[in-house]
C-alpha positions as protocol buffer text, in pm:
chain_id: "A"
residue {
  index: 1
  type: MET
  ca { x: -12911 y: -2160 z: -20 }
}
residue {
  index: 2
  type: LYS
  ca { x: -12543 y: -2091 z: 50 }
}
residue {
  index: 3
  type: LYS
  ca { x: -12425 y: -2021 z: 399 }
}
residue {
  index: 4
  type: ILE
  ca { x: -12223 y: -1702 z: 430 }
}
residue {
  index: 5
  type: ASN
  ca { x: -11952 y: -1678 z: 689 }
}
residue {
  index: 6
  type: ALA
  ca { x: -11883 y: -1322 z: 795 }
}
residue {
  index: 7
  type: ARG
  ca { x: -11649 y: -1192 z: 1057 }
}
residue {
  index: 8
  type: ILE
  ca { x: -11696 y: -857 z: 1217 }
}
residue {
  index: 9
  type: LYS
  ca { x: -11378 y: -697 z: 1337 }
}
residue {
  index: 10
  type: VAL
  ca { x: -11424 y: -541 z: 1678 }
}
residue {
  index: 11
  type: LEU
  ca { x: -11189 y: -251 z: 1735 }
}
residue {
  index: 12
  type: PRO
  ca { x: -11027 y: -210 z: 2075 }
}
residue {
  index: 13
  type: GLN
  ca { x: -11183 y: 68 z: 2280 }
}
residue {
  index: 14
  type: LYS
  ca { x: -11026 y: 291 z: 2542 }
}
residue {
  index: 15
  type: GLN
  ca { x: -11182 y: 553 z: 2765 }
}
residue {
  index: 16
  type: ILE
  ca { x: -10993 y: 879 z: 2805 }
}
residue {
  index: 17
  type: LYS
  ca { x: -11095 y: 1103 z: 3093 }
}
residue {
  index: 18
  type: ILE
  ca { x: -11094 y: 1480 z: 3058 }
}
residue {
  index: 19
  type: THR
  ca { x: -11139 y: 1728 z: 3341 }
}
residue {
  index: 20
  type: THR
  ca { x: -11255 y: 2023 z: 3130 }
}
residue {
  index: 21
  type: ASP
  ca { x: -11576 y: 2093 z: 2936 }
}
residue {
  index: 22
  type: PHE
  ca { x: -11404 y: 2007 z: 2607 }
}
residue {
  index: 23
  type: ILE
  ca { x: -11070 y: 1922 z: 2450 }
}
residue {
  index: 24
  type: LYS
  ca { x: -10953 y: 1998 z: 2098 }
}
residue {
  index: 25
  type: LEU
  ca { x: -10899 y: 1702 z: 1868 }
}
residue {
  index: 26
  type: ASP
  ca { x: -10525 y: 1752 z: 1819 }
}
residue {
  index: 27
  type: ALA
  ca { x: -10467 y: 1777 z: 2195 }
}
residue {
  index: 28
  type: PHE
  ca { x: -10685 y: 1470 z: 2250 }
}
residue {
  index: 29
  type: LEU
  ca { x: -10475 y: 1261 z: 2012 }
}
residue {
  index: 30
  type: LYS
  ca { x: -10165 y: 1361 z: 2209 }
}
residue {
  index: 31
  type: LEU
  ca { x: -10338 y: 1295 z: 2543 }
}
residue {
  index: 32
  type: CYS
  ca { x: -10434 y: 940 z: 2448 }
}
residue {
  index: 33
  type: GLY
  ca { x: -10083 y: 869 z: 2316 }
}
residue {
  index: 34
  type: SER
  ca { x: -10182 y: 814 z: 1953 }
}
residue {
  index: 35
  type: VAL
  ca { x: -9941 y: 1080 z: 1827 }
}
residue {
  index: 36
  type: GLN
  ca { x: -9621 y: 1222 z: 1970 }
}
residue {
  index: 37
  type: THR
  ca { x: -9644 y: 1583 z: 1852 }
}
residue {
  index: 38
  type: GLY
  ca { x: -9892 y: 1844 z: 1744 }
}
residue {
  index: 39
  type: GLY
  ca { x: -9741 y: 1833 z: 1396 }
}
residue {
  index: 40
  type: HIS
  ca { x: -9808 y: 1461 z: 1371 }
}
residue {
  index: 41
  type: ALA
  ca { x: -10166 y: 1520 z: 1491 }
}
residue {
  index: 42
  type: LYS
  ca { x: -10213 y: 1789 z: 1226 }
}
residue {
  index: 43
  type: ALA
  ca { x: -10084 y: 1557 z: 952 }
}
residue {
  index: 44
  type: VAL
  ca { x: -10307 y: 1259 z: 1036 }
}
residue {
  index: 45
  type: ILE
  ca { x: -10614 y: 1483 z: 1071 }
}
residue {
  index: 46
  type: GLN
  ca { x: -10549 y: 1658 z: 738 }
}
residue {
  index: 47
  type: ASN
  ca { x: -10496 y: 1319 z: 570 }
}
residue {
  index: 48
  type: GLY
  ca { x: -10847 y: 1209 z: 675 }
}
residue {
  index: 49
  type: GLU
  ca { x: -10724 y: 933 z: 905 }
}
residue {
  index: 50
  type: VAL
  ca { x: -10926 y: 1046 z: 1209 }
}
residue {
  index: 51
  type: PHE
  ca { x: -11298 y: 985 z: 1260 }
}
residue {
  index: 52
  type: VAL
  ca { x: -11511 y: 1167 z: 1517 }
}
residue {
  index: 53
  type: ASN
  ca { x: -11845 y: 1003 z: 1590 }
}
residue {
  index: 54
  type: ASN
  ca { x: -11809 y: 786 z: 1275 }
}
residue {
  index: 55
  type: GLU
  ca { x: -11740 y: 1080 z: 1041 }
}
residue {
  index: 56
  type: VAL
  ca { x: -11404 y: 1184 z: 895 }
}
residue {
  index: 57
  type: CYS
  ca { x: -11287 y: 1500 z: 1069 }
}
residue {
  index: 58
  type: PHE
  ca { x: -11044 y: 1740 z: 901 }
}
residue {
  index: 59
  type: SER
  ca { x: -11055 y: 2006 z: 1175 }
}
residue {
  index: 60
  type: ARG
  ca { x: -10778 y: 1975 z: 1432 }
}
residue {
  index: 61
  type: GLY
  ca { x: -10955 y: 2235 z: 1647 }
}
residue {
  index: 62
  type: LYS
  ca { x: -11274 y: 2024 z: 1666 }
}
residue {
  index: 63
  type: LYS
  ca { x: -11406 y: 2045 z: 2022 }
}
residue {
  index: 64
  type: LEU
  ca { x: -11462 y: 1704 z: 2177 }
}
residue {
  index: 65
  type: ARG
  ca { x: -11699 y: 1667 z: 2468 }
}
residue {
  index: 66
  type: ILE
  ca { x: -11791 y: 1381 z: 2700 }
}
residue {
  index: 67
  type: GLY
  ca { x: -11950 y: 1099 z: 2501 }
}
residue {
  index: 68
  type: ASP
  ca { x: -11770 y: 1173 z: 2174 }
}
residue {
  index: 69
  type: LYS
  ca { x: -11582 y: 885 z: 2011 }
}
residue {
  index: 70
  type: VAL
  ca { x: -11262 y: 919 z: 1811 }
}
residue {
  index: 71
  type: LYS
  ca { x: -11138 y: 641 z: 1585 }
}
residue {
  index: 72
  type: PHE
  ca { x: -10775 y: 643 z: 1480 }
}
residue {
  index: 73
  type: ASP
  ca { x: -10520 y: 379 z: 1391 }
}
residue {
  index: 74
  type: GLY
  ca { x: -10745 y: 84 z: 1468 }
}
residue {
  index: 75
  type: THR
  ca { x: -10861 y: 202 z: 1811 }
}
residue {
  index: 76
  type: VAL
  ca { x: -11175 y: 378 z: 1929 }
}
residue {
  index: 77
  type: PHE
  ca { x: -11124 y: 633 z: 2207 }
}
residue {
  index: 78
  type: GLU
  ca { x: -11423 y: 753 z: 2407 }
}
residue {
  index: 79
  type: VAL
  ca { x: -11414 y: 1087 z: 2586 }
}
residue {
  index: 80
  type: VAL
  ca { x: -11532 y: 1040 z: 2946 }
}
């Protein structure tokens, strides 16, 4: 039997605190510093580069609540 060597890449995780009941995805990307402008947020969301709770999200108005996780550009951001 052959031995298989596998490496699992662990993505860096950051917690981002919100003080409201929810935050929209495009505003969240700006809050955590992943994008500089709303236009940039719109572009990366429409290109399918953003995952919310392990699913591609194409809606920039997606409401994020505490406990949701957003993956973008090699980092996982958790809403706290």
